[in-house]
C-alpha positions in Angstrom: 9.9 -24.5 6.2 9.8 -20.7 6.7 9.4 -18.8 3.4 10.2 -15.1 3.6 8.8 -12.8 1.0 11.6 -11.2 -1.1 11.7 -7.4 -0.9 13.5 -4.6 -2.8 16.7 -3.7 -1.0 16.1 0.0 -1.7 12.4 0.7 -0.9 11.5 -2.6 0.8 8.4 -3.1 -1.5 7.6 -6.7 -2.6 6.5 -5.8 -6.1 10.0 -5.7 -7.5 13.7 -6.2 -6.8 16.3 -3.4 -6.4 17.5 -3.7 -10.1 13.9 -2.7 -11.1 13.2 -0.2 -8.3 11.0 2.6 -9.8 12.5 5.1 -7.3 16.1 4.7 -8.4 17.0 7.6 -10.7 13.4 8.7 -11.0 12.5 12.0 -12.6 12.6 15.2 -10.5 9.0 16.6 -10.2 10.3 20.2 -10.1 12.9 20.5 -12.9 13.0 17.2 -14.8 16.4 16.2 -13.5 17.2 12.9 -11.9 16.3 12.2 -8.3 18.9 10.2 -6.4 18.4 8.2 -3.2 20.3 9.3 -0.1 20.2 8.2 3.5 20.2 10.4 6.6 22.5 9.9 9.6 20.8 12.4 11.9 19.5 11.7 15.4 16.0 12.8 14.4 15.8 10.6 11.2 18.5 7.9 11.6 19.0 5.8 8.4 15.9 7.3 6.7 16.0 7.3 2.9 15.2 10.3 0.8 15.0 11.4 -2.8 16.8 14.6 -3.9 17.4 16.2 -7.3 20.8 15.8 -8.8 21.1 19.6 -9.3 22.3 21.6 -6.3 20.2 24.6 -7.3 17.0 22.5 -7.3 15.4 22.2 -3.9 13.2 19.2 -4.7 13.3 16.8 -1.7 11.0 14.0 -0.6 11.3 11.2 2.0 11.3 7.9 0.2 8.6 6.4 2.5 6.3 9.4 1.7 7.0 9.0 -2.0 6.0 5.3 -1.8 2.8 6.2 0.0 2.1 8.9 -2.7 2.8 6.4 -5.5 0.6 3.7 -3.9 -2.4 6.1 -3.3 -2.2 7.3 -6.9 -1.8 3.8 -8.3 1.5 4.9 -9.9 3.9 2.5 -8.0 4.5 0.7 -11.3 7.1 3.2 -12.4 7.9 6.8 -11.6 11.0 6.3 -13.9 11.0 8.3 -17.1 11.1 5.3 -19.4 
């Protein structure tokens, strides 16, 4: 029997499920607002997910895959959420 590892539907990590994803509504590093996840539909980055601050006047932006790498390298993947 094939047994596939369960992944988060948002960030595709195996350490948690989507309901516990530490990247959902994480804190903006620039202004303290809430970062929300979006997805591109451009030719250069099709279906690539990103984090962007809720405030239009804040220019904080980070690709989700880069945020995951940053979190893993700093050992902070446990929770970038402000809780």
